[in-house]
Structure formats: C-alpha cells, structure tokens
C-alpha positions in Angstrom: 97.0 116.3 77.4 97.0 115.8 73.6 95.6 119.2 72.8 98.0 121.1 70.4 100.6 118.4 70.6 102.4 117.6 67.4 102.4 113.9 66.8 104.0 112.0 63.9 101.9 108.9 63.1 103.9 106.3 61.3 102.0 103.6 59.4 103.9 100.5 58.2 102.9 97.7 55.8 100.9 95.2 57.8 97.3 94.1 57.6 96.6 96.0 60.8 97.3 99.3 59.0 93.6 99.9 58.6 93.3 100.2 62.4 95.7 103.1 62.3 92.8 105.1 60.8 91.0 104.8 64.1 94.2 105.8 66.0 94.5 108.9 63.7 90.9 109.9 64.3 91.1 109.5 68.0 94.3 111.6 68.2 92.8 114.4 66.1 89.6 114.3 68.1 91.7 114.7 71.3 93.1 117.9 69.8 96.5 116.6 68.6 98.1 117.9 65.4 98.7 114.7 63.5 101.3 114.3 60.7 100.9 110.9 59.0 104.0 109.2 57.5 103.4 106.0 55.5 105.9 103.5 54.3 105.6 102.1 50.7 104.3 98.9 52.1 101.6 100.7 54.1 100.1 102.2 50.9 99.4 98.7 49.7 97.0 98.2 52.5 95.4 101.6 53.1 95.1 104.6 50.7 97.1 107.7 51.6 94.1 109.8 50.8 92.3 108.4 53.8 95.0 109.7 56.2 95.3 113.0 54.4 91.6 113.5 54.9 91.6 112.6 58.6 94.9 114.0 59.8 96.1 117.5 60.3 98.5 117.5 57.3 98.7 115.6 54.1 100.5 112.2 54.2 104.2 112.1 53.8 105.6 109.0 52.0 109.1 109.9 50.6 112.4 111.4 51.5 112.7 112.9 48.1 109.3 113.8 46.7 108.7 116.6 49.3 109.3 120.3 48.7 111.3 120.2 52.0 114.8 118.9 51.2 115.2 117.3 54.7 111.7 116.3 55.7 112.8 113.7 58.2 114.9 116.3 60.1 111.9 118.7 60.2 109.5 116.0 61.3 111.8 114.7 64.0 112.7 118.1 65.4 109.2 119.4 65.6 107.4 116.3 66.9 106.3 116.1 70.5 106.0 112.4 70.0 106.3 109.7 67.3 104.0 106.7 67.3 104.3 103.8 64.9 101.1 101.8 64.4 101.3 99.1 63.3 105.0 98.4 63.8 106.0 95.4 61.7 108.9 93.1 62.4 110.8 94.7 59.6 110.3 98.2 61.1 111.3 97.0 64.5 114.5 95.4 63.2 115.4 98.3 61.1 114.9 100.8 63.9 116.8 98.7 66.4 119.7 98.4 64.0 119.8 102.2 63.4 119.2 101.8 59.7 117.5 104.6 57.7 115.9 103.4 54.5 112.8 105.5 54.2 111.1 108.6 55.5 109.7 106.9 58.6 112.9 105.2 59.8 114.9 108.4 59.0 112.4 110.4 61.2 112.7 107.9 64.0 116.5 108.3 64.0 116.3 112.1 63.6 114.0 112.7 66.6 114.6 113.2 70.3 110.9 113.1 71.1 109.4 110.1 72.9 108.6 107.2 70.6 105.8 104.7 71.0 105.5 101.5 68.8 102.5 99.2 68.6 103.7 95.9 67.1 101.4 93.7 65.0 102.4 90.5 63.3 101.7 86.7 63.2 102.4 84.8 66.4 105.4 83.0 65.1 107.0 86.3 64.1 106.1 87.9 67.4 107.7 85.1 69.3 110.9 84.9 67.2 114.0 85.5 69.3 115.3 88.1 66.9 112.1 90.2 67.2 112.1 89.8 71.0 115.7 90.8 71.2 115.0 93.9 69.1 112.1 94.9 71.3 114.2 94.6 74.4 116.9 96.7 72.8 114.4 99.4 71.9 112.8 99.3 75.3 116.3 99.8 76.9 116.6 102.9 74.8 113.4 104.3 76.2 111.0 103.3 73.4 107.5 102.6 74.8 106.0 99.4 73.4 102.3 98.8 73.5 102.2 95.0 73.4 99.9 93.2 71.0 96.8 91.3 72.1 95.7 87.8 71.5 92.9 87.2 69.0 92.1 86.5 65.4 95.0 87.2 63.0 95.3 87.4 59.2 94.4 84.1 57.5 92.0 83.2 60.3 94.7 82.1 62.8 94.4 82.7 66.5 97.2 83.8 68.7 99.2 86.7 70.1 100.2 89.4 67.6 97.0 91.2 67.1 97.4 95.0 67.2 96.5 96.5 70.5 93.1 98.3 70.7 93.3 101.8 69.2 92.1 103.2 72.5 95.0 101.6 74.4 97.5 103.0 71.8 96.1 106.5 72.2 96.0 106.2 76.0 99.7 105.2 75.9 100.5 108.3 73.8 98.5 110.5 76.2 100.2 109.0 79.2 103.6 109.8 78.0 102.7 113.4 77.3 101.0 114.0 80.6 102.9 114.6 83.9 103.7 111.4 85.9 101.4 112.4 88.8 101.5 109.0 90.4 105.3 108.8 90.5 106.6 107.5 93.8 103.3 105.8 94.7 102.6 102.0 95.0 99.2 101.2 93.6 97.4 97.9 94.2 94.6 97.0 91.7 92.3 93.9 91.7 90.6 92.7 88.5 88.3 90.0 87.2 85.6 87.8 88.8 86.4 85.0 91.2 85.4 81.4 90.6 84.1 79.4 93.6 84.3 75.6 92.9 81.3 73.3 93.2 83.4 70.3 92.0 86.5 70.0 89.9 84.7 71.1 86.7 81.9 73.5 87.9 82.0 76.8 89.7 79.9 79.7 90.8 81.2 82.9 89.1 80.1 86.2 87.5 80.4 88.0 84.2 83.4 90.2 85.1 86.0 90.1 82.3 88.7 92.0 84.2 88.9 94.6 81.4 88.3 97.6 83.7 90.7 96.4 86.4 93.5 95.8 83.8 92.8 99.3 82.3 93.2 100.7 85.8 96.5 98.9 86.3 97.8 100.1 82.9 96.7 103.7 83.6 98.4 103.8 87.0 101.6 102.3 85.5 101.6 104.8 82.7 101.3 107.7 85.2 104.5 106.6 87.0 103.2 104.4 89.8 104.7 101.1 90.9 101.7 98.7 90.2 100.7 95.4 91.6 97.8 93.7 89.9 95.9 90.9 91.5 93.8 89.3 88.8 91.7 86.3 88.0 92.3 86.6 84.3 95.1 85.8 81.9 94.9 89.1 80.1 98.3 90.6 79.0 99.6 93.6 80.8 102.8 95.8 80.6 105.9 93.9 81.7 106.7 96.3 84.5 103.4 95.6 86.3 103.7 93.0 89.1 101.0 90.4 88.3 99.6 88.0 90.9 97.1 85.5 89.5 94.4 84.1 91.7 91.1 82.2 91.1 88.9 82.2 94.3 87.8 84.8 96.8 90.0 83.1 99.4 93.1 83.4 97.2 92.3 87.0 96.4 91.9 87.8 100.1 95.3 86.3 100.9 97.0 88.1 98.0 95.4 91.5 98.7 95.6 91.5 102.5 99.3 90.6 102.5 100.2 93.4 100.0 97.8 96.2 100.9 99.7 97.5 104.0 102.6 98.6 101.7 100.3 100.3 99.1 99.6 104.0 98.9 96.5 103.4 96.8 94.3 100.3 96.7 91.7 100.0 93.9 89.3 97.1 94.4 87.9 96.7 90.9 87.5 92.9 91.0 84.1 91.3 91.2 84.6 89.1 94.3 82.0 86.5 95.0 79.8 87.2 98.0 79.1 83.5 98.5 80.7 80.2 97.8 79.7 76.5 98.1 80.2 75.4 101.7 81.1 71.9 100.7 82.8 71.6 97.3 83.4 68.0 96.3 86.6 66.5 95.0 85.1 64.5 92.1 82.8 65.5 89.3 79.1 65.4 90.2 77.3 63.0 87.8 74.0 63.9 86.2 72.9 60.3 87.0 73.2 61.1 90.7 70.4 63.7 90.5 70.3 67.4 91.1 72.7 68.3 93.9 71.8 70.6 96.8 74.5 73.3 96.9 74.7 75.0 100.2 76.3 78.5 100.1 78.3 80.3 102.8 79.5 83.9 102.8 83.0 84.8 101.7 85.2 87.2 103.6 84.4 90.8 102.8 87.8 91.9 101.6 86.9 95.5 101.0 85.4 95.9 104.5 88.6 94.4 105.9 90.7 96.8 104.0 88.6 99.7 105.2 89.0 98.6 108.8 92.7 98.3 108.6 93.4 101.2 106.3 96.5 103.3 107.2 95.8 107.1 107.5 97.8 107.9 104.3 96.3 105.2 102.1 93.6 105.9 99.5 91.0 103.1 99.3 88.8 102.8 96.3 85.9 100.4 95.9 83.6 99.5 93.0 79.9 99.0 93.0 78.0 97.2 90.2 74.4 98.2 90.6 71.2 97.7 88.7 69.1 100.5 90.4 69.5 103.5 92.8 73.2 103.6 91.7 74.3 106.7 93.6 72.3 106.0 96.8 73.7 102.4 96.9 77.2 103.7 96.2 77.1 106.3 98.9 75.8 103.7 101.4 78.6 101.3 100.5 81.2 104.1 100.7 80.3 104.9 104.3 79.7 101.3 105.4 83.1 100.1 104.3 85.2 103.0 105.2 86.3 104.0 101.7 87.7 107.2 100.3 86.2 106.8 96.9 83.7 104.5 95.2 83.1 103.9 91.5 79.6 102.9 90.7 78.0 101.8 87.5 74.6 100.5 86.3 75.4 97.2 84.8 71.9 96.8 83.5 72.5 99.7 81.0 73.6 98.9 77.5 77.3 98.7 76.8 78.2 99.3 80.5 80.3 97.2 82.8 80.7 93.5 82.6 82.3 92.0 79.5 82.0 95.3 77.5 84.9 97.5 76.2 83.0 100.6 77.5 81.8 101.8 80.9 79.8 104.6 82.3 80.4 105.4 86.0 79.7 107.7 88.9 82.6 108.5 91.1 81.7 109.4 94.7 84.1 110.7 97.3 83.9 110.6 101.1 84.2 114.3 100.9 81.0 114.5 99.0 82.4 115.2 95.6 80.6 113.5 92.8 81.9 113.0 89.2 79.8 111.5 86.4 81.8 109.8 83.6 79.8 109.4 80.4 80.0 106.3 78.3 83.6 105.8 77.2 86.2 103.1 76.7 87.5 101.6 79.9 90.9 103.2 79.6 89.3 106.6 79.6 87.3 105.6 82.6 90.5 104.5 84.3 92.0 107.9 83.6 89.0 109.6 85.2 89.3 107.3 88.3 92.9 108.2 88.8 92.2 111.9 88.2 89.8 111.6 91.1 92.3 109.7 93.2 95.0 112.4 92.6 92.5 115.2 93.5 91.6 113.4 96.7 95.3 112.9 97.7 96.5 116.4 96.8 95.6 118.3 99.9 97.6 116.1 102.3 99.7 113.5 100.6 100.7 114.2 97.0 103.8 112.4 95.9 107.1 114.3 96.5 
C-alpha cells in the first residue's frame, strides 16, 4: 500500500538516527516517494548526503534556506503521511506543546496527514513522567506511536528505549495507509513456546521466541481488529492489544479455550509442548541424587479442541513447524484438526522460524489454495497470513 504514497521522513538528533537510513531504504523499495527532513541535531549523527542519495528528493533541513518560501506548508499539505524516526524526547515535547522551532516541527503542525513517531532514548528518559504524559497527549490526538524495544543502548547500557526495528516502523506506516480490512473482528493470537516444569528450576521447552506470534498480533491490530494475545513471552506489544501471559500448555489451554468462542479469527502461532513431565517435583533435583527418570505424558491438543468446537463463522489458523515434507505434513494436519488455514515452515532451513527475525512459509487453505511466502521479516509474513485470512473470509463473512 506504499506505492506512490508521498511520505515525509523526519530524522531527529539521536544516536538511532543511523537506523533511519534503513527505514528510508525500505520505504523507497516499497514504492513510496520519500522526502527526508532532518533537524540540525540529526546532521551531527548522519550526513544529509546519505539521505539525499537514498530518498526520492534531496534532504530538507531549514525553513529559510529553501527556494520555497513556505516549505513546511507544502510538505505538510502534500504528504500522505509523516513519520519521525527516531523521535527524541525533545521532539516529542515540542510537538506535544505545539511549538514550531524548525522545519520538522513546523511540518508536523502544518499537516493533516497521519503521523507516526518512533521514540528512541535512554531508559530513564523514556520512563520520565513528562515524556509519558506527552506521549499520551499525542496518542489522544491520533498520533501513532511505535514503542521502543528493550536492548542495548548508547554507552553500553541495557533497557527500554532502543528504537523499534525498522521493519516494524515501516509496517506501521504501511498499516495506516492500507484499508482497515479487519475492523469489527476479534482476533485471538497465541505466541511463544510453553515451558513444562521438571522441578522448580528446570523445564522442558522449545526454541520458539514468540516473534512471529507477536508480529501477527501487531498486524491484526494495525488492520483494525480487536486483538487478544496469549503469550509465553514478555515482549512488548501495542498498548491496545489485550495481553494474557501464560507459561505452560495447561495455562495456555485454559486461556485460549475460555476466549476462543468469542473470537472471529483464532491464529495458533504458539509452539505448545506435545509432552510434559508426568510427575514434576516440588524441590530442586540434586545432581548428587543421580540422573532422574523423567516420565512424560501428552498435553491436551489445544488446536484439535478448537477445531472440534469451531463456530461456523470462525476462521481457525494453525502453524506447523516441519523439517521435511513441509506441504504434505501441513495438508495432513489441516485436515486432521479441522482448520481453515495452516501456515507451515521448514525450521531446518537457514534464517527460518525459531528465534530468527525472518521466516519463510507456505500457507495452505482448506479450499486447496496454496501461497508460498519467500524469506522475509516476520511482520511481512504476518501481513501475508492475514491477507490469506481476509481472502478466505470474504465470500461469506467479511466484516460489515
């Protein structure tokens, strides 16, 4: 949905300004017409020539050095969307207060186009009440905020405030400019791998990071759905997503089965354990006691239970992590568990599935429709999954 869209890309003076280069490249690659606007502080971190070379027009940096006597008005009026990446605490405060002190803030005040900001700053600054109050004020005015992630910050510190992944920022821009085709639907998504305790410090688990499930939840929310996310991870997610945190397969079963009847779409992306220790012990098993015998028992097949109880208007989507015969195994699971769609991937392939930021999947429909999604970041895969869901629902139950 970015093709031929005119996007003003604002870059402010934070260390994360270098990541805006990737955002610019992705927007241009998607067909957008990108006009970069840099603050004076931004030019101390990244050279304007870099953005001029990558974007659709040369960088703008000043209200007064341009041949156009009112560049902010022209930029604001002609933009389909304005995105600020990174958005510093200073920019957020200035914008919230309605102060125009450079070309970027003047453009933000002069536009009626949608605005997306991607904050990036040190944890202490991000958590400051003034910054949070400003963000809430901007959100109440309709500004879309792509929250920062947790990770390594400037100076080697760790914490929340790291700029969101460029792919997520571009996905947020794309979502705003596309039609809200899931509006009116309630989508339930599961994410992450369950942990089945052996004793208080050990568990049986899997390598699922929850990245794909969280990408699916964000994608559904950005397309207008009411979203419930049942997850085993502590990953951040948009504030409007209803998050239910669980750990074990039993907890996930309870959370999902109690909420699924009210959902229009259920996407089971979590890697739920097939087996668990039959007799977990309440105290730590000591090495001196010898090697313990761990007897396993099957967990409840949540997906099969959902398929058996599925209302006629509900769309049920399963996931299949395979290492061989991907399509054949996926089609068999689709039929066996009463699914509408299944998303299968070969987790033995490089950069695919568990723990990776990318995925490569095959989407199979009960109607026999097959779509292959080439290796892409997980948000792009999530978009393809919901495109398939919308296509599946359109003949009989598209949202009104």
